[in-house]
N, C-alpha and C positions, 0 to 999 in steps of 0.2 A: 072258180074262183077266177075273176082276172084282174089283169096286171096292166097297167096302163104305161106310158112311155115314162123316162125318166125326166123330172124336172132340171128344164135349159137357164143353164148359169148364162144371162147375157154379158157381151161384151162390154157393153158399159151401162151404168144405173143410169137413166135418165132423167129420172126425177130429184137426183141428187146433182147430175150434172145440171139442171135448170137450175137449180137452186145456185148450186156454186158459180153459174155465168151468168146469165142474162142477168138472175133477180140478184144477182150481188151488188154485178156493175150498176144496177139503180140504185139499190138499198144493201151497201153491205150489214149492217145489222139484222133486217128482217131477212138476208141472207142466212147469216147464223142460226137465227129463231126458227126457222124453217128447219133448218137441216139436222138443230137439237131436237124439232118436235120429231120428227123424222126419224131422226132414231130413238127417240124412245118408243115411237108404235112399233115398230121393227123389233127393239124386244118386248114389248108387250104382246104382241103376235104371236113370236118365238117362243112363248113360255103359257101360249097358251089361255092368257089370261081375256075374261069373257067385256068386250067390249060393251063398257057401260059409260052414261051418264057424264059419272066423275070422271070418268079416263077421260071425255072426249073434251068436259070440261077442264083438265091441266092440260091439255095439248093445247086446246085451246089460246088460254090465259098465256102460255108461255110466248106462241104466234103473236099473240098483239100487243105484246109488253109496250 
């Protein structure tokens, strides 16, 4: 069995930095919604939830409110 390299932790979370920086400057509420949706998506991924249309719809509703 081959074992690959260990995952690398980035020094900066680029997506969160984008949402919290330039996106928030243009529209603070949108920045908050995108960060919330990103957090929910990461929780679902960490728990191994299947990517379903319902899950995607819930995230999209959060972003587009």
